[in-house]
A tleap script that builds the chain and sets N, CA, C and O, in Angstrom:
source leaprc.protein.ff14SB
mol = sequence {
  NMET PHE ALA TYR PRO LEU LYS LEU LEU THR
  THR LYS GLY HIE LEU PHE VAL ARG TRP GLU
  GLY GLY GLY GLU ARG PHE ASN ILE GLU ALA
  THR GLY ARG GLY VAL ASN ARG PHE GLU ASP
  ASP TYR TYR ARG HIE TRP PRO PHE GLU ILE
  SER ALA ALA ASP GLU ALA ALA GLU GLY TYR
  LEU LYS SER LEU SER PRO ALA GLU GLU LEU
  ALA VAL PHE LEU SER ILE ARG GLY MET CYS
  LEU ARG GLU SER GLY ARG LEU ALA GLU ALA
  ALA GLU SER PHE ALA THR ALA SER ARG LEU
  SER PRO GLY THR ARG SER TYR GLN GLN MET
  ALA ASP ALA LEU GLY LEU LYS HIE GLY THR
  GLY ARG LEU SER THR GLY ASP LYS SER ALA
  SER ILE GLN GLY ASN ALA SER HIE SER LYS
  CLEU
}
set mol.1.N position { 87.055 181.354 160.781 }
set mol.1.CA position { 86.622 179.983 160.873 }
set mol.1.C position { 87.575 179.102 160.072 }
set mol.1.O position { 87.993 179.458 158.970 }
set mol.2.N position { 87.911 177.948 160.644 }
set mol.2.CA position { 88.791 177.000 159.975 }
set mol.2.C position { 87.965 176.032 159.131 }
set mol.2.O position { 86.888 175.593 159.535 }
set mol.3.N position { 88.483 175.716 157.978 }
set mol.3.CA position { 87.815 174.750 157.106 }
set mol.3.C position { 88.792 173.600 156.869 }
set mol.3.O position { 89.609 173.645 155.950 }
set mol.4.N position { 88.696 172.580 157.703 }
set mol.4.CA position { 89.558 171.427 157.550 }
set mol.4.C position { 89.020 170.511 156.451 }
set mol.4.O position { 87.806 170.347 156.326 }
set mol.5.N position { 89.900 169.917 155.660 }
set mol.5.CA position { 89.451 169.046 154.559 }
set mol.5.C position { 89.129 167.626 155.042 }
set mol.5.O position { 89.764 166.660 154.621 }
set mol.6.N position { 88.138 167.514 155.925 }
set mol.6.CA position { 87.752 166.223 156.490 }
set mol.6.C position { 86.497 165.700 155.826 }
set mol.6.O position { 85.556 166.453 155.572 }
set mol.7.N position { 86.487 164.414 155.546 }
set mol.7.CA position { 85.352 163.736 154.926 }
set mol.7.C position { 84.954 162.548 155.781 }
set mol.7.O position { 85.799 161.924 156.424 }
set mol.8.N position { 83.668 162.237 155.786 }
set mol.8.CA position { 83.153 161.062 156.474 }
set mol.8.C position { 83.136 159.893 155.503 }
set mol.8.O position { 82.811 160.059 154.328 }
set mol.9.N position { 83.491 158.697 156.003 }
set mol.9.CA position { 83.493 157.476 155.204 }
set mol.9.C position { 82.820 156.371 155.984 }
set mol.9.O position { 82.667 156.450 157.203 }
set mol.10.N position { 82.416 155.325 155.251 }
set mol.10.CA position { 81.840 154.161 155.902 }
set mol.10.C position { 82.585 152.906 155.490 }
set mol.10.O position { 83.175 152.826 154.413 }
set mol.11.N position { 82.538 151.944 156.369 }
set mol.11.CA position { 82.828 150.560 156.075 }
set mol.11.C position { 81.734 149.793 156.786 }
set mol.11.O position { 80.930 150.405 157.489 }
set mol.12.N position { 81.670 148.517 156.638 }
set mol.12.CA position { 80.555 147.760 157.215 }
set mol.12.C position { 80.539 147.906 158.736 }
set mol.12.O position { 81.451 147.458 159.431 }
set mol.13.N position { 79.473 148.546 159.236 }
set mol.13.CA position { 79.287 148.696 160.675 }
set mol.13.C position { 80.120 149.775 161.331 }
set mol.13.O position { 80.256 149.771 162.554 }
set mol.14.N position { 80.688 150.703 160.567 }
set mol.14.CA position { 81.601 151.682 161.174 }
set mol.14.C position { 81.712 152.940 160.319 }
set mol.14.O position { 81.622 152.890 159.092 }
set mol.15.N position { 81.906 154.057 160.994 }
set mol.15.CA position { 82.200 155.337 160.354 }
set mol.15.C position { 83.611 155.763 160.742 }
set mol.15.O position { 84.068 155.483 161.850 }
set mol.16.N position { 84.295 156.437 159.831 }
set mol.16.CA position { 85.594 157.019 160.149 }
set mol.16.C position { 85.797 158.258 159.287 }
set mol.16.O position { 84.952 158.578 158.450 }
set mol.17.N position { 86.902 158.950 159.484 }
set mol.17.CA position { 87.147 160.239 158.844 }
set mol.17.C position { 88.390 160.148 157.967 }
set mol.17.O position { 89.333 159.417 158.270 }
set mol.18.N position { 88.368 160.907 156.875 }
set mol.18.CA position { 89.539 160.998 155.997 }
set mol.18.C position { 89.908 162.463 155.806 }
set mol.18.O position { 89.050 163.312 155.568 }
set mol.19.N position { 91.185 162.735 155.913 }
set mol.19.CA position { 91.748 164.047 155.564 }
set mol.19.C position { 92.091 163.979 154.086 }
set mol.19.O position { 92.850 163.108 153.660 }
set mol.20.N position { 91.527 164.906 153.292 }
set mol.20.CA position { 91.818 164.981 151.863 }
set mol.20.C position { 92.045 166.436 151.493 }
set mol.20.O position { 91.101 167.173 151.209 }
set mol.21.N position { 93.285 166.833 151.500 }
set mol.21.CA position { 93.567 168.216 151.138 }
set mol.21.C position { 95.041 168.526 151.211 }
set mol.21.O position { 95.807 167.829 151.877 }
set mol.22.N position { 95.425 169.570 150.526 }
set mol.22.CA position { 96.813 170.007 150.554 }
set mol.22.C position { 97.780 168.953 150.051 }
set mol.22.O position { 98.931 168.900 150.484 }
set mol.23.N position { 97.312 168.113 149.134 }
set mol.23.CA position { 98.167 167.064 148.599 }
set mol.23.C position { 98.300 165.849 149.501 }
set mol.23.O position { 99.062 164.930 149.201 }
set mol.24.N position { 97.564 165.839 150.598 }
set mol.24.CA position { 97.617 164.706 151.527 }
set mol.24.C position { 96.280 163.987 151.577 }
set mol.24.O position { 95.224 164.591 151.389 }
set mol.25.N position { 96.344 162.683 151.836 }
set mol.25.CA position { 95.146 161.871 151.994 }
set mol.25.C position { 95.469 160.768 152.998 }
set mol.25.O position { 96.339 159.930 152.758 }
set mol.26.N position { 94.750 160.780 154.136 }
set mol.26.CA position { 94.936 159.713 155.116 }
set mol.26.C position { 93.674 159.561 155.951 }
set mol.26.O position { 92.916 160.509 156.155 }
set mol.27.N position { 93.473 158.339 156.427 }
set mol.27.CA position { 92.313 158.011 157.245 }
set mol.27.C position { 92.614 158.278 158.705 }
set mol.27.O position { 93.747 158.126 159.162 }
set mol.28.N position { 91.577 158.681 159.433 }
set mol.28.CA position { 91.708 158.986 160.860 }
set mol.28.C position { 90.699 158.135 161.614 }
set mol.28.O position { 89.496 158.206 161.362 }
set mol.29.N position { 91.200 157.336 162.533 }
set mol.29.CA position { 90.359 156.489 163.378 }
set mol.29.C position { 90.387 157.069 164.784 }
set mol.29.O position { 91.429 157.090 165.439 }
set mol.30.N position { 89.231 157.538 165.239 }
set mol.30.CA position { 89.169 158.226 166.531 }
set mol.30.C position { 88.302 157.489 167.550 }
set mol.30.O position { 87.890 158.085 168.545 }
set mol.31.N position { 88.017 156.200 167.321 }
set mol.31.CA position { 87.129 155.488 168.234 }
set mol.31.C position { 87.866 154.698 169.307 }
set mol.31.O position { 87.232 154.151 170.210 }
set mol.32.N position { 89.159 154.631 169.230 }
set mol.32.CA position { 89.935 153.910 170.236 }
set mol.32.C position { 90.607 154.874 171.191 }
set mol.32.O position { 90.181 156.020 171.339 }
set mol.33.N position { 91.645 154.410 171.829 }
set mol.33.CA position { 92.442 155.288 172.689 }
set mol.33.C position { 93.289 156.176 171.797 }
set mol.33.O position { 94.108 155.689 171.018 }
set mol.34.N position { 93.090 157.464 171.913 }
set mol.34.CA position { 93.825 158.386 171.062 }
set mol.34.C position { 93.314 158.356 169.637 }
set mol.34.O position { 92.157 158.023 169.382 }
set mol.35.N position { 94.191 158.707 168.713 }
set mol.35.CA position { 93.835 158.767 167.297 }
set mol.35.C position { 94.828 157.906 166.536 }
set mol.35.O position { 96.030 157.955 166.797 }
set mol.36.N position { 94.328 157.120 165.598 }
set mol.36.CA position { 95.180 156.259 164.781 }
set mol.36.C position { 94.956 156.552 163.310 }
set mol.36.O position { 93.932 157.112 162.921 }
set mol.37.N position { 95.932 156.164 162.499 }
set mol.37.CA position { 95.839 156.276 161.052 }
set mol.37.C position { 95.993 154.885 160.461 }
set mol.37.O position { 96.970 154.187 160.734 }
set mol.38.N position { 95.011 154.486 159.639 }
set mol.38.CA position { 95.046 153.192 158.978 }
set mol.38.C position { 94.785 153.378 157.492 }
set mol.38.O position { 94.063 154.289 157.087 }
set mol.39.N position { 95.376 152.511 156.690 }
set mol.39.CA position { 95.133 152.501 155.246 }
set mol.39.C position { 93.749 151.923 154.963 }
set mol.39.O position { 93.146 151.286 155.827 }
set mol.40.N position { 93.253 152.148 153.752 }
set mol.40.CA position { 91.940 151.624 153.365 }
set mol.40.C position { 91.837 150.117 153.569 }
set mol.40.O position { 90.789 149.621 153.981 }
set mol.41.N position { 92.902 149.391 153.290 }
set mol.41.CA position { 92.848 147.940 153.392 }
set mol.41.C position { 92.494 147.470 154.811 }
set mol.41.O position { 91.855 146.432 154.977 }
set mol.42.N position { 92.899 148.212 155.808 }
set mol.42.CA position { 92.546 147.888 157.200 }
set mol.42.C position { 91.029 147.800 157.350 }
set mol.42.O position { 90.518 146.894 158.009 }
set mol.43.N position { 90.311 148.744 156.738 }
set mol.43.CA position { 88.858 148.817 156.856 }
set mol.43.C position { 88.137 147.799 155.967 }
set mol.43.O position { 86.919 147.648 156.061 }
set mol.44.N position { 88.866 147.118 155.126 }
set mol.44.CA position { 88.280 146.005 154.362 }
set mol.44.C position { 88.180 144.739 155.219 }
set mol.44.O position { 87.522 143.768 154.845 }
set mol.45.N position { 88.841 144.775 156.366 }
set mol.45.CA position { 88.872 143.607 157.260 }
set mol.45.C position { 88.371 143.916 158.662 }
set mol.45.O position { 88.109 142.997 159.439 }
set mol.46.N position { 88.234 145.179 158.993 }
set mol.46.CA position { 87.795 145.587 160.326 }
set mol.46.C position { 86.732 146.667 160.212 }
set mol.46.O position { 86.878 147.534 159.352 }
set mol.47.N position { 85.697 146.681 160.996 }
set mol.47.CA position { 85.347 145.717 162.035 }
set mol.47.C position { 84.734 144.438 161.481 }
set mol.47.O position { 84.594 143.455 162.209 }
set mol.48.N position { 84.363 144.438 160.184 }
set mol.48.CA position { 83.828 143.251 159.520 }
set mol.48.C position { 84.506 143.111 158.172 }
set mol.48.O position { 84.885 144.105 157.551 }
set mol.49.N position { 84.654 141.902 157.730 }
set mol.49.CA position { 85.209 141.620 156.404 }
set mol.49.C position { 84.237 142.137 155.339 }
set mol.49.O position { 83.030 141.912 155.437 }
set mol.50.N position { 84.761 142.826 154.326 }
set mol.50.CA position { 83.931 143.237 153.187 }
set mol.50.C position { 84.584 142.741 151.912 }
set mol.50.O position { 85.809 142.691 151.802 }
set mol.51.N position { 83.760 142.379 150.961 }
set mol.51.CA position { 84.256 141.947 149.653 }
set mol.51.C position { 84.320 143.151 148.720 }
set mol.51.O position { 83.810 144.227 149.031 }
set mol.52.N position { 84.951 142.948 147.582 }
set mol.52.CA position { 84.977 144.006 146.563 }
set mol.52.C position { 83.555 144.324 146.101 }
set mol.52.O position { 83.233 145.476 145.809 }
set mol.53.N position { 82.702 143.288 146.037 }
set mol.53.CA position { 81.301 143.505 145.642 }
set mol.53.C position { 80.573 144.343 146.688 }
set mol.53.O position { 79.802 145.235 146.334 }
set mol.54.N position { 80.809 144.065 147.987 }
set mol.54.CA position { 80.215 144.867 149.058 }
set mol.54.C position { 80.678 146.317 148.954 }
set mol.54.O position { 79.880 147.249 149.060 }
set mol.55.N position { 81.960 146.487 148.746 }
set mol.55.CA position { 82.539 147.833 148.659 }
set mol.55.C position { 81.876 148.637 147.541 }
set mol.55.O position { 81.557 149.813 147.722 }
set mol.56.N position { 81.673 148.008 146.400 }
set mol.56.CA position { 81.050 148.694 145.266 }
set mol.56.C position { 79.559 148.935 145.501 }
set mol.56.O position { 79.060 150.026 145.222 }
set mol.57.N position { 78.847 147.935 146.008 }
set mol.57.CA position { 77.392 148.032 146.181 }
set mol.57.C position { 76.993 149.014 147.272 }
set mol.57.O position { 75.944 149.651 147.181 }
set mol.58.N position { 77.815 149.139 148.293 }
set mol.58.CA position { 77.479 149.996 149.431 }
set mol.58.C position { 78.239 151.321 149.436 }
set mol.58.O position { 77.949 152.188 150.260 }
set mol.59.N position { 79.186 151.490 148.551 }
set mol.59.CA position { 79.953 152.734 148.522 }
set mol.59.C position { 80.929 152.855 149.681 }
set mol.59.O position { 81.296 153.962 150.077 }
set mol.60.N position { 81.352 151.714 150.227 }
set mol.60.CA position { 82.310 151.736 151.331 }
set mol.60.C position { 83.643 152.340 150.899 }
set mol.60.O position { 84.042 152.237 149.739 }
set mol.61.N position { 84.312 152.963 151.838 }
set mol.61.CA position { 85.675 153.484 151.696 }
set mol.61.C position { 85.798 154.644 150.715 }
set mol.61.O position { 86.895 154.935 150.237 }
set mol.62.N position { 84.687 155.308 150.410 }
set mol.62.CA position { 84.769 156.507 149.574 }
set mol.62.C position { 84.257 157.691 150.391 }
set mol.62.O position { 83.360 157.551 151.222 }
set mol.63.N position { 84.832 158.830 150.142 }
set mol.63.CA position { 84.408 160.035 150.839 }
set mol.63.C position { 82.961 160.335 150.484 }
set mol.63.O position { 82.579 160.287 149.314 }
set mol.64.N position { 82.162 160.642 151.490 }
set mol.64.CA position { 80.741 160.883 151.281 }
set mol.64.C position { 80.460 162.345 150.968 }
set mol.64.O position { 81.125 163.248 151.476 }
set mol.65.N position { 79.471 162.552 150.132 }
set mol.65.CA position { 78.965 163.898 149.863 }
set mol.65.C position { 78.098 164.310 151.062 }
set mol.65.O position { 77.739 163.458 151.876 }
set mol.66.N position { 77.760 165.584 151.183 }
set mol.66.CA position { 76.855 165.981 152.275 }
set mol.66.C position { 75.523 165.215 152.246 }
set mol.66.O position { 75.011 164.847 153.304 }
set mol.67.N position { 74.954 164.969 151.060 }
set mol.67.CA position { 73.699 164.211 150.970 }
set mol.67.C position { 73.895 162.781 151.445 }
set mol.67.O position { 73.030 162.231 152.126 }
set mol.68.N position { 75.022 162.171 151.094 }
set mol.68.CA position { 75.309 160.803 151.536 }
set mol.68.C position { 75.545 160.743 153.044 }
set mol.68.O position { 75.170 159.766 153.691 }
set mol.69.N position { 76.160 161.777 153.601 }
set mol.69.CA position { 76.335 161.832 155.061 }
set mol.69.C position { 74.976 161.845 155.754 }
set mol.69.O position { 74.763 161.119 156.725 }
set mol.70.N position { 74.058 162.671 155.254 }
set mol.70.CA position { 72.715 162.716 155.824 }
set mol.70.C position { 72.040 161.355 155.695 }
set mol.70.O position { 71.357 160.911 156.618 }
set mol.71.N position { 72.226 160.692 154.558 }
set mol.71.CA position { 71.639 159.364 154.352 }
set mol.71.C position { 72.152 158.365 155.388 }
set mol.71.O position { 71.377 157.549 155.889 }
set mol.72.N position { 73.428 158.414 155.711 }
set mol.72.CA position { 73.986 157.519 156.740 }
set mol.72.C position { 73.275 157.743 158.067 }
set mol.72.O position { 72.864 156.788 158.727 }
set mol.73.N position { 73.132 158.993 158.451 }
set mol.73.CA position { 72.497 159.281 159.746 }
set mol.73.C position { 71.011 158.924 159.731 }
set mol.73.O position { 70.464 158.511 160.754 }
set mol.74.N position { 70.358 159.078 158.588 }
set mol.74.CA position { 68.962 158.640 158.481 }
set mol.74.C position { 68.849 157.124 158.587 }
set mol.74.O position { 67.878 156.615 159.147 }
set mol.75.N position { 69.830 156.397 158.057 }
set mol.75.CA position { 69.794 154.932 158.171 }
set mol.75.C position { 70.002 154.503 159.626 }
set mol.75.O position { 69.386 153.538 160.078 }
set mol.76.N position { 70.852 155.203 160.353 }
set mol.76.CA position { 71.036 154.908 161.779 }
set mol.76.C position { 69.735 155.198 162.523 }
set mol.76.O position { 69.313 154.419 163.378 }
set mol.77.N position { 69.107 156.316 162.193 }
set mol.77.CA position { 67.807 156.648 162.793 }
set mol.77.C position { 66.788 155.554 162.464 }
set mol.77.O position { 66.013 155.140 163.327 }
set mol.78.N position { 66.796 155.092 161.216 }
set mol.78.CA position { 65.889 154.032 160.811 }
set mol.78.C position { 66.078 152.762 161.629 }
set mol.78.O position { 65.102 152.117 162.009 }
set mol.79.N position { 67.319 152.404 161.899 }
set mol.79.CA position { 67.582 151.208 162.714 }
set mol.79.C position { 67.062 151.399 164.138 }
set mol.79.O position { 66.486 150.477 164.716 }
set mol.80.N position { 67.259 152.579 164.703 }
set mol.80.CA position { 66.747 152.850 166.063 }
set mol.80.C position { 65.220 152.781 166.089 }
set mol.80.O position { 64.639 152.199 167.005 }
set mol.81.N position { 64.575 153.371 165.091 }
set mol.81.CA position { 63.112 153.327 165.013 }
set mol.81.C position { 62.615 151.894 164.831 }
set mol.81.O position { 61.613 151.500 165.427 }
set mol.82.N position { 63.313 151.120 164.012 }
set mol.82.CA position { 62.941 149.722 163.800 }
set mol.82.C position { 63.016 148.944 165.106 }
set mol.82.O position { 62.113 148.174 165.433 }
set mol.83.N position { 64.094 149.150 165.848 }
set mol.83.CA position { 64.277 148.439 167.116 }
set mol.83.C position { 63.210 148.808 168.142 }
set mol.83.O position { 62.871 147.996 169.003 }
set mol.84.N position { 62.683 150.018 168.057 }
set mol.84.CA position { 61.650 150.439 169.010 }
set mol.84.C position { 60.240 150.152 168.487 }
set mol.84.O position { 59.253 150.568 169.094 }
set mol.85.N position { 60.148 149.440 167.356 }
set mol.85.CA position { 58.853 149.030 166.838 }
set mol.85.C position { 58.127 150.087 166.033 }
set mol.85.O position { 56.959 149.899 165.694 }
set mol.86.N position { 58.771 151.175 165.723 }
set mol.86.CA position { 58.150 152.258 164.948 }
set mol.86.C position { 58.469 152.044 163.466 }
set mol.86.O position { 59.248 152.781 162.860 }
set mol.87.N position { 57.837 151.006 162.908 }
set mol.87.CA position { 58.204 150.512 161.582 }
set mol.87.C position { 57.892 151.480 160.448 }
set mol.87.O position { 58.683 151.595 159.512 }
set mol.88.N position { 56.775 152.169 160.507 }
set mol.88.CA position { 56.434 153.115 159.437 }
set mol.88.C position { 57.467 154.240 159.374 }
set mol.88.O position { 57.907 154.625 158.290 }
set mol.89.N position { 57.851 154.765 160.538 }
set mol.89.CA position { 58.858 155.832 160.567 }
set mol.89.C position { 60.224 155.304 160.132 }
set mol.89.O position { 60.978 155.999 159.451 }
set mol.90.N position { 60.534 154.080 160.530 }
set mol.90.CA position { 61.804 153.467 160.124 }
set mol.90.C position { 61.850 153.321 158.609 }
set mol.90.O position { 62.852 153.650 157.973 }
set mol.91.N position { 60.755 152.822 158.038 }
set mol.91.CA position { 60.696 152.646 156.585 }
set mol.91.C position { 60.892 153.972 155.873 }
set mol.91.O position { 61.593 154.034 154.863 }
set mol.92.N position { 60.287 155.025 156.381 }
set mol.92.CA position { 60.429 156.346 155.750 }
set mol.92.C position { 61.864 156.851 155.866 }
set mol.92.O position { 62.373 157.464 154.928 }
set mol.93.N position { 62.525 156.606 156.995 }
set mol.93.CA position { 63.932 157.003 157.142 }
set mol.93.C position { 64.802 156.307 156.108 }
set mol.93.O position { 65.655 156.936 155.482 }
set mol.94.N position { 64.584 155.000 155.928 }
set mol.94.CA position { 65.371 154.263 154.940 }
set mol.94.C position { 65.030 154.690 153.514 }
set mol.94.O position { 65.920 154.778 152.668 }
set mol.95.N position { 63.767 154.954 153.239 }
set mol.95.CA position { 63.377 155.403 151.904 }
set mol.95.C position { 64.010 156.757 151.577 }
set mol.95.O position { 64.471 156.977 150.457 }
set mol.96.N position { 64.032 157.657 152.552 }
set mol.96.CA position { 64.662 158.964 152.340 }
set mol.96.C position { 66.163 158.797 152.156 }
set mol.96.O position { 66.758 159.451 151.299 }
set mol.97.N position { 66.784 157.923 152.956 }
set mol.97.CA position { 68.219 157.646 152.793 }
set mol.97.C position { 68.498 157.119 151.389 }
set mol.97.O position { 69.497 157.486 150.770 }
set mol.98.N position { 67.617 156.261 150.889 }
set mol.98.CA position { 67.784 155.697 149.557 }
set mol.98.C position { 67.685 156.777 148.478 }
set mol.98.O position { 68.419 156.742 147.491 }
set mol.99.N position { 66.790 157.719 148.667 }
set mol.99.CA position { 66.669 158.825 147.694 }
set mol.99.C position { 67.915 159.711 147.717 }
set mol.99.O position { 68.359 160.190 146.674 }
set mol.100.N position { 68.476 159.928 148.907 }
set mol.100.CA position { 69.659 160.776 149.031 }
set mol.100.C position { 70.932 160.089 148.541 }
set mol.100.O position { 71.858 160.743 148.063 }
set mol.101.N position { 70.964 158.766 148.665 }
set mol.101.CA position { 72.144 157.997 148.275 }
set mol.101.C position { 71.704 156.767 147.481 }
set mol.101.O position { 71.776 155.644 147.982 }
set mol.102.N position { 71.249 156.978 146.241 }
set mol.102.CA position { 70.685 155.874 145.457 }
set mol.102.C position { 71.688 154.765 145.149 }
set mol.102.O position { 71.287 153.657 144.791 }
set mol.103.N position { 72.975 155.041 145.281 }
set mol.103.CA position { 73.989 154.023 145.022 }
set mol.103.C position { 74.216 153.070 146.173 }
set mol.103.O position { 75.027 152.150 146.060 }
set mol.104.N position { 73.515 153.270 147.285 }
set mol.104.CA position { 73.680 152.394 148.441 }
set mol.104.C position { 72.511 151.421 148.486 }
set mol.104.O position { 71.398 151.786 148.865 }
set mol.105.N position { 72.771 150.201 148.102 }
set mol.105.CA position { 71.737 149.187 147.936 }
set mol.105.C position { 70.974 148.884 149.221 }
set mol.105.O position { 69.763 148.667 149.169 }
set mol.106.N position { 71.638 148.862 150.362 }
set mol.106.CA position { 70.983 148.414 151.604 }
set mol.106.C position { 69.878 149.353 152.079 }
set mol.106.O position { 68.959 148.898 152.760 }
set mol.107.N position { 69.930 150.629 151.753 }
set mol.107.CA position { 68.879 151.540 152.209 }
set mol.107.C position { 67.525 151.149 151.617 }
set mol.107.O position { 66.527 151.080 152.335 }
set mol.108.N position { 67.491 150.896 150.317 }
set mol.108.CA position { 66.232 150.497 149.699 }
set mol.108.C position { 65.824 149.104 150.146 }
set mol.108.O position { 64.633 148.830 150.294 }
set mol.109.N position { 66.785 148.223 150.362 }
set mol.109.CA position { 66.467 146.885 150.858 }
set mol.109.C position { 65.770 146.963 152.214 }
set mol.109.O position { 64.807 146.236 152.457 }
set mol.110.N position { 66.244 147.827 153.085 }
set mol.110.CA position { 65.613 147.964 154.403 }
set mol.110.C position { 64.233 148.597 154.280 }
set mol.110.O position { 63.302 148.171 154.963 }
set mol.111.N position { 64.083 149.602 153.426 }
set mol.111.CA position { 62.759 150.207 153.224 }
set mol.111.C position { 61.793 149.156 152.695 }
set mol.111.O position { 60.651 149.077 153.148 }
set mol.112.N position { 62.245 148.347 151.738 }
set mol.112.CA position { 61.407 147.281 151.185 }
set mol.112.C position { 61.059 146.247 152.250 }
set mol.112.O position { 59.911 145.812 152.348 }
set mol.113.N position { 62.047 145.856 153.044 }
set mol.113.CA position { 61.814 144.857 154.091 }
set mol.113.C position { 60.824 145.361 155.133 }
set mol.113.O position { 60.069 144.581 155.715 }
set mol.114.N position { 60.834 146.658 155.359 }
set mol.114.CA position { 59.912 147.249 156.328 }
set mol.114.C position { 58.536 147.492 155.725 }
set mol.114.O position { 57.611 147.899 156.428 }
set mol.115.N position { 58.397 147.247 154.428 }
set mol.115.CA position { 57.086 147.319 153.804 }
set mol.115.C position { 56.777 148.594 153.073 }
set mol.115.O position { 55.620 148.807 152.712 }
set mol.116.N position { 57.750 149.465 152.829 }
set mol.116.CA position { 57.486 150.688 152.076 }
set mol.116.C position { 57.602 150.359 150.600 }
set mol.116.O position { 58.679 150.004 150.122 }
set mol.117.N position { 56.520 150.473 149.890 }
set mol.117.CA position { 56.523 150.153 148.468 }
set mol.117.C position { 57.419 151.140 147.737 }
set mol.117.O position { 57.271 152.354 147.881 }
set mol.118.N position { 58.341 150.612 146.957 }
set mol.118.CA position { 59.325 151.423 146.247 }
set mol.118.C position { 58.647 152.512 145.415 }
set mol.118.O position { 57.808 152.238 144.557 }
set mol.119.N position { 59.042 153.763 145.699 }
set mol.119.CA position { 58.563 154.890 144.921 }
set mol.119.C position { 57.187 155.406 145.283 }
set mol.119.O position { 56.765 156.427 144.739 }
set mol.120.N position { 56.449 154.729 146.200 }
set mol.120.CA position { 55.083 155.166 146.490 }
set mol.120.C position { 54.992 155.993 147.756 }
set mol.120.O position { 54.084 156.812 147.899 }
set mol.121.N position { 55.935 155.786 148.690 }
set mol.121.CA position { 55.856 156.479 149.966 }
set mol.121.C position { 54.779 155.920 150.871 }
set mol.121.O position { 54.447 156.532 151.886 }
set mol.122.N position { 54.208 154.728 150.512 }
set mol.122.CA position { 53.150 154.116 151.325 }
set mol.122.C position { 53.586 152.747 151.806 }
set mol.122.O position { 54.275 152.012 151.099 }
set mol.123.N position { 53.175 152.415 153.017 }
set mol.123.CA position { 53.461 151.097 153.553 }
set mol.123.C position { 52.530 150.080 152.933 }
set mol.123.O position { 51.344 150.342 152.735 }
set mol.124.N position { 53.082 148.911 152.629 }
set mol.124.CA position { 52.229 147.809 152.182 }
set mol.124.C position { 51.669 147.120 153.413 }
set mol.124.O position { 52.183 147.308 154.516 }
set mol.125.N position { 50.634 146.334 153.242 }
set mol.125.CA position { 50.018 145.666 154.379 }
set mol.125.C position { 50.691 144.335 154.625 }
set mol.125.O position { 51.384 143.799 153.760 }
set mol.126.N position { 50.475 143.806 155.825 }
set mol.126.CA position { 51.036 142.502 156.168 }
set mol.126.C position { 52.143 142.629 157.184 }
set mol.126.O position { 52.728 143.696 157.369 }
set mol.127.N position { 52.418 141.515 157.840 }
set mol.127.CA position { 53.458 141.467 158.868 }
set mol.127.C position { 54.811 141.278 158.207 }
set mol.127.O position { 55.038 140.283 157.518 }
set mol.128.N position { 55.709 142.232 158.414 }
set mol.128.CA position { 57.026 142.181 157.792 }
set mol.128.C position { 58.107 141.791 158.785 }
set mol.128.O position { 59.287 141.867 158.442 }
set mol.129.N position { 57.764 141.379 159.996 }
set mol.129.CA position { 58.771 141.172 161.030 }
set mol.129.C position { 59.804 140.128 160.632 }
set mol.129.O position { 60.980 140.295 160.956 }
set mol.130.N position { 59.415 139.055 159.944 }
set mol.130.CA position { 60.381 138.024 159.562 }
set mol.130.C position { 61.403 138.572 158.576 }
set mol.130.O position { 62.602 138.343 158.733 }
set mol.131.N position { 60.934 139.299 157.551 }
set mol.131.CA position { 61.878 139.818 156.570 }
set mol.131.C position { 62.705 140.963 157.139 }
set mol.131.O position { 63.840 141.176 156.711 }
set mol.132.N position { 62.159 141.692 158.086 }
set mol.132.CA position { 62.923 142.777 158.714 }
set mol.132.C position { 64.117 142.194 159.449 }
set mol.132.O position { 65.237 142.680 159.292 }
set mol.133.N position { 63.896 141.164 160.243 }
set mol.133.CA position { 64.987 140.550 160.973 }
set mol.133.C position { 66.034 139.996 160.015 }
set mol.133.O position { 67.233 140.108 160.274 }
set mol.134.N position { 65.596 139.407 158.923 }
set mol.134.CA position { 66.516 138.827 157.967 }
set mol.134.C position { 67.361 139.837 157.233 }
set mol.134.O position { 68.465 139.511 156.797 }
set mol.135.N position { 66.876 141.060 157.082 }
set mol.135.CA position { 67.607 142.082 156.328 }
set mol.135.C position { 68.353 143.075 157.195 }
set mol.135.O position { 68.994 143.982 156.664 }
set mol.136.N position { 68.293 142.938 158.502 }
set mol.136.CA position { 68.954 143.908 159.376 }
set mol.136.C position { 70.445 143.983 159.119 }
set mol.136.O position { 71.039 145.050 159.278 }
set mol.137.N position { 71.064 142.890 158.729 }
set mol.137.CA position { 72.501 142.896 158.502 }
set mol.137.C position { 72.897 143.637 157.229 }
set mol.137.O position { 74.079 143.904 157.010 }
set mol.138.N position { 71.915 143.972 156.385 }
set mol.138.CA position { 72.221 144.668 155.142 }
set mol.138.C position { 72.392 146.169 155.316 }
set mol.138.O position { 72.878 146.849 154.412 }
set mol.139.N position { 71.998 146.688 156.465 }
set mol.139.CA position { 72.122 148.116 156.679 }
set mol.139.C position { 73.590 148.505 156.636 }
set mol.139.O position { 74.461 147.746 157.060 }
set mol.140.N position { 73.844 149.671 156.130 }
set mol.140.CA position { 75.212 150.143 155.986 }
set mol.140.C position { 75.930 150.142 157.325 }
set mol.140.O position { 77.128 149.867 157.389 }
set mol.141.N position { 75.225 150.441 158.367 }
set mol.141.CA position { 75.831 150.447 159.696 }
set mol.141.C position { 75.134 149.491 160.592 }
set mol.141.O position { 75.505 149.356 161.759 }
savepdb mol mol.pdb
quit
């Protein structure tokens, strides 16, 4: 079995891969025609502009641990559940993502917006649809 030194990374609204091994480090973009290599600075401007504060608060442009990778996929699941109106399940996906990747601010923000009381695992009462729509842009993806 081959063990390639590939890591998953995020930037606002996008995932990409980084090769980190054997003294080499480069990003791999595989979503276009063929495969491209771009420096980190490219991802500070594409697909969305990110600030240094965004980069620090969301952990953008750093290689993810296995737990952080799972958190990314749980946040994507949370967005799909939110869009289909399954708010309790969406909130739980974001809360679990937040536990797995506590350094990513948007996961807890989405769980809070969906009404999951921080640390309780229970939904609060009341209609959260207005705040949910307002916080959708905070999701890592």
